[in-house]
C-alpha positions as CSV (number, residue, x, y, z in Angstrom):
1,M,3.8,-0.2,4.7
2,L,0.8,-1.9,5.8
3,Q,2.7,-4.9,7.1
4,T,5.1,-2.6,9.0
5,I,2.1,-0.8,10.8
6,Y,0.5,-4.0,11.6
7,F,3.6,-5.4,13.4
8,S,4.3,-2.1,15.0
9,I,0.8,-2.2,16.6
10,L,1.4,-5.8,17.8
11,S,4.9,-4.8,19.2
12,S,3.4,-1.9,21.2
13,F,0.8,-4.2,22.7
14,Y,3.4,-6.7,23.8
15,L,5.7,-3.8,25.3
16,T,2.8,-2.3,27.3
17,G,1.0,-5.4,28.1
18,S,-2.4,-3.6,27.6
19,F,-3.9,-6.1,25.4
20,G,-5.7,-9.4,25.5
21,V,-5.6,-12.4,23.0
22,E,-8.7,-14.1,21.9
23,I,-8.3,-17.4,20.1
24,A,-11.4,-19.1,18.7
25,Q,-11.7,-22.9,18.2
26,T,-10.4,-24.1,14.8
27,Q,-13.1,-24.6,12.3
28,T,-13.0,-27.3,9.5
29,I,-14.6,-26.8,6.1
30,S,-14.8,-29.3,3.3
31,A,-15.7,-28.4,-0.3
32,M,-15.7,-29.8,-3.7
33,E,-13.5,-28.5,-6.5
34,G,-15.3,-25.5,-8.1
35,D,-17.2,-24.5,-5.1
36,S,-17.1,-21.3,-3.2
37,V,-15.9,-21.2,0.5
38,T,-16.5,-18.4,3.0
39,L,-14.5,-18.0,6.0
40,L,-16.5,-16.0,8.6
41,T,-14.7,-13.6,11.1
42,D,-17.9,-13.6,13.3
43,V,-17.4,-9.7,13.5
44,T,-20.5,-7.7,12.9
45,E,-18.5,-4.5,11.7
46,L,-14.8,-3.7,11.8
47,Q,-14.0,-0.5,13.8
48,R,-12.2,2.6,12.4
49,D,-8.9,1.6,14.4
50,N,-9.0,-2.2,13.3
51,V,-6.2,-3.9,11.3
52,L,-7.2,-7.2,9.8
53,L,-4.8,-9.8,8.2
54,W,-5.6,-13.2,6.4
55,T,-2.8,-15.6,5.8
56,F,-2.6,-19.2,4.3
57,G,-0.4,-22.2,4.8
58,P,2.6,-23.1,7.1
59,Q,4.6,-19.9,6.0
60,D,1.7,-17.6,6.8
61,T,1.6,-16.1,3.3
62,H,-0.3,-12.8,3.3
63,I,-3.5,-13.2,1.1
64,A,-5.8,-10.3,2.2
65,K,-5.6,-7.3,4.5
66,I,-7.8,-4.5,5.8
67,N,-6.2,-1.4,7.4
68,R,-9.1,0.9,8.7
69,V,-6.5,3.4,10.1
70,H,-5.2,4.2,6.6
71,N,-8.2,3.1,4.7
72,E,-6.3,0.4,2.8
73,T,-7.6,-2.9,1.5
74,F,-5.7,-5.7,-0.3
75,H,-7.2,-9.1,-1.4
76,N,-5.4,-10.3,-4.6
77,G,-3.2,-12.6,-2.6
78,A,0.6,-12.5,-2.8
79,D,0.4,-16.3,-3.9
80,G,-0.6,-16.6,-7.5
81,R,-2.9,-19.5,-6.6
82,F,-5.4,-17.0,-5.3
83,R,-5.6,-14.6,-8.2
84,D,-9.1,-13.5,-9.1
85,R,-10.4,-15.9,-6.5
86,L,-10.6,-13.8,-3.3
87,E,-13.5,-11.5,-2.1
88,L,-13.0,-9.7,1.1
89,D,-16.2,-8.2,2.8
90,P,-15.1,-4.6,3.8
91,Q,-17.6,-4.5,6.6
92,T,-16.9,-7.8,8.5
93,G,-13.6,-8.9,7.0
94,S,-14.9,-12.3,6.2
95,L,-13.1,-13.9,3.2
96,T,-14.7,-15.7,0.3
97,I,-12.6,-18.1,-1.9
98,T,-14.3,-18.7,-5.3
99,N,-13.8,-21.7,-7.7
100,V,-11.6,-23.6,-5.1
101,S,-9.1,-26.3,-6.2
102,T,-7.4,-29.1,-4.3
103,E,-4.1,-27.1,-4.3
104,L,-5.8,-24.5,-1.9
105,T,-6.3,-27.1,0.8
106,G,-4.6,-26.0,4.0
107,L,-4.6,-23.7,7.1
108,Y,-6.1,-20.3,6.9
109,K,-5.7,-17.7,9.7
110,V,-7.3,-14.4,10.4
111,E,-6.0,-11.9,13.0
112,I,-7.9,-8.7,13.9
113,V,-6.1,-6.1,15.8
114,T,-8.0,-3.3,17.9
115,E,-6.9,-1.0,20.6
116,N,-6.6,-3.5,23.4
117,K,-6.9,-7.0,22.0
118,V,-5.9,-9.3,19.2
119,S,-8.7,-11.8,18.0
120,C,-7.4,-14.9,16.2
121,K,-9.3,-17.6,14.3
122,D,-8.0,-20.5,12.3
123,F,-9.7,-22.5,9.4
124,I,-8.8,-25.9,8.0
125,V,-10.1,-26.0,4.4
126,K,-10.2,-29.5,2.7
127,V,-10.8,-29.4,-1.0
128,Y,-11.8,-32.7,-2.7
129,A,-11.8,-33.5,-6.4
130,H,-14.7,-34.8,-8.3
131,L,-14.9,-38.5,-8.3
132,P,-15.1,-40.8,-11.2
133,I,-17.4,-43.7,-11.4
134,P,-15.5,-46.9,-10.4
135,V,-15.1,-49.5,-13.2
136,I,-15.9,-53.2,-12.6
137,T,-14.0,-55.7,-14.9
138,K,-13.5,-59.4,-14.9
139,Y,-10.2,-60.5,-13.4
140,C,-8.3,-63.0,-15.6
141,P,-5.6,-64.7,-13.6
142,Q,-2.3,-65.8,-15.2
143,N,-2.9,-69.4,-14.2
144,P,-6.2,-71.1,-15.0
145,P,-8.1,-71.5,-11.8
146,S,-8.5,-74.8,-10.1
147,S,-12.3,-74.2,-9.6
148,V,-14.8,-72.9,-12.3
149,S,-17.6,-72.2,-9.7
150,R,-16.3,-68.7,-8.8
151,C,-16.0,-65.5,-10.8
152,E,-13.2,-63.2,-9.9
153,L,-13.7,-59.4,-10.4
154,L,-11.8,-56.1,-10.0
155,C,-13.1,-52.7,-9.1
156,S,-10.8,-49.9,-10.1
157,A,-10.6,-46.0,-10.2
158,L,-7.8,-44.0,-11.8
159,N,-6.1,-40.8,-10.5
160,V,-7.7,-40.5,-7.2
161,S,-6.7,-39.3,-3.9
162,R,-7.9,-39.2,-0.2
163,V,-10.6,-41.7,-1.1
164,N,-12.0,-45.1,0.0
165,L,-13.0,-47.9,-2.4
166,S,-15.4,-50.6,-1.0
167,W,-17.2,-53.6,-2.0
168,Y,-20.8,-54.0,-0.5
169,K,-23.1,-57.1,-0.5
170,E,-26.5,-55.6,-0.1
171,N,-25.9,-53.1,2.7
172,S,-23.1,-55.0,4.3
173,L,-19.6,-54.0,3.8
174,L,-17.3,-56.8,2.4
175,S,-13.9,-55.0,2.1
176,S,-12.4,-51.7,1.7
177,I,-9.1,-50.0,0.7
178,S,-7.9,-46.4,1.0
179,V,-5.5,-44.3,-0.7
180,S,-3.5,-41.2,0.7
181,D,-3.2,-37.5,-0.5
182,L,-0.9,-38.7,-3.4
183,S,-2.9,-39.2,-6.7
184,S,-2.8,-42.8,-7.8
185,S,-4.8,-45.6,-9.0
186,I,-6.7,-48.1,-6.7
187,S,-8.3,-51.6,-7.2
188,L,-10.1,-54.0,-5.0
189,H,-10.7,-57.7,-5.8
190,L,-13.9,-59.8,-5.2
191,E,-14.9,-63.4,-5.7
192,V,-18.5,-64.4,-6.1
193,E,-20.4,-67.6,-7.2
194,Y,-21.6,-67.7,-10.7
195,Q,-25.1,-68.5,-9.5
196,D,-25.1,-65.8,-6.9
197,K,-28.3,-63.8,-6.6
198,N,-27.2,-61.1,-4.1
199,S,-26.8,-57.5,-5.0
200,Y,-23.1,-56.2,-5.1
201,N,-21.9,-52.6,-5.4
202,C,-18.6,-51.1,-5.6
203,V,-18.4,-47.6,-3.9
204,L,-15.8,-44.9,-4.2
205,N,-16.2,-42.2,-1.7
206,N,-14.6,-39.3,0.1
207,P,-15.9,-37.4,3.2
208,I,-18.4,-35.3,1.1
209,S,-19.4,-37.3,-2.0
210,N,-19.5,-40.8,-3.4
211,Q,-19.9,-42.7,-6.7
212,T,-21.4,-46.3,-7.1
213,Q,-21.1,-48.9,-9.5
214,H,-23.5,-51.8,-9.6
215,L,-22.3,-55.3,-10.4
216,D,-24.2,-57.0,-13.1
217,I,-23.3,-60.7,-12.5
218,T,-25.1,-62.1,-15.4
219,Q,-23.2,-59.9,-17.8
220,L,-19.6,-60.2,-16.3
221,C,-19.7,-63.7,-14.9
222,Q,-21.0,-66.1,-17.6
223,I,-21.1,-69.6,-16.6
224,L,-18.1,-71.4,-18.1
225,H,-17.4,-75.2,-17.9
226,S,-14.0,-76.8,-17.6
227,D,-13.8,-77.5,-21.3
228,D,-14.4,-73.8,-21.9
229,Y,-11.5,-73.0,-19.7
230,V,-9.2,-75.5,-21.3
231,H,-10.2,-74.1,-24.8
232,H,-9.7,-70.5,-23.6
233,Y,-6.3,-70.9,-22.0
234,G,-5.1,-73.4,-24.7
235,F,-6.0,-70.7,-27.2
236,I,-3.8,-68.2,-25.5
237,E,-0.9,-70.6,-24.9
238,A,-0.9,-71.3,-28.8
239,V,-0.9,-67.6,-29.5
240,I,2.0,-67.0,-27.2
241,R,4.0,-70.0,-28.8
242,L,3.2,-68.6,-32.2
243,A,4.4,-65.2,-31.3
244,L,7.7,-66.6,-29.8
245,S,8.3,-68.7,-33.0
246,A,7.9,-65.6,-35.1
247,L,10.4,-63.7,-32.9
248,V,12.9,-66.6,-33.3
249,G,12.5,-66.6,-37.1
250,V,13.1,-62.8,-37.3
251,A,16.3,-63.1,-35.1
252,A,17.6,-66.0,-37.3
253,V,17.1,-64.1,-40.4
254,A,18.8,-60.9,-38.9
255,V,21.8,-63.1,-37.9
256,L,22.0,-64.6,-41.4
257,L,21.9,-61.2,-43.1
258,Y,24.5,-59.8,-40.8
259,D,26.7,-62.9,-41.6
260,V,26.3,-62.5,-45.3
261,R,27.1,-58.8,-45.1
262,S,30.3,-59.3,-43.0
263,R,31.6,-61.8,-45.6
């Protein structure tokens, strides 16, 4: 019923031409998951003949309404994502969204209809997940390195979206990589000298927060000599050969048993 009245009022304005349209500049709001976001109408007090409508998303889903003509208010949200999260100020029509989550990122619109004009205002709300602390590990290449003077490292973060991962030397940016809206894992490579005394940090950030992991070169990059590499990779090669020999032995026994049973 309220929706019918709302569009009837708009239709009468368009037919008579006795109205004006005020469109305010789009406002962008960023928040962390769990925060509360308030979308202000910039109205001091709604009048007795006002009809107000809040919508969300590209489909303009109705999430909150005030009809002063019939003294009706609705703010539970037709979309289940807003259940128990909406607070509508009956005096100003401003909308507060509590305990926001990333799925509530999107476009919000409010329209206020009076006797002779329609006021419109848009909000772009961006909700970011809490960031994990990036993890720095020593990178072990498949082939033994030709030089033993450099330490190879990998900084990683799991299940993140809309973030940047960067390596810093002191306060200077060395490298950076970004990930889009899709949740995924992200890693960034770094090589340093074993004797390097500079300070290195791996930083994971989005527009409103960041997490930093300091690189402890003395802990992760212990000095190894050529003989150590030969021993390390020689041991790995021996383990692989032993595993392959075991697999071949098991396969031979299985073939023998099958042959005996078939006979």
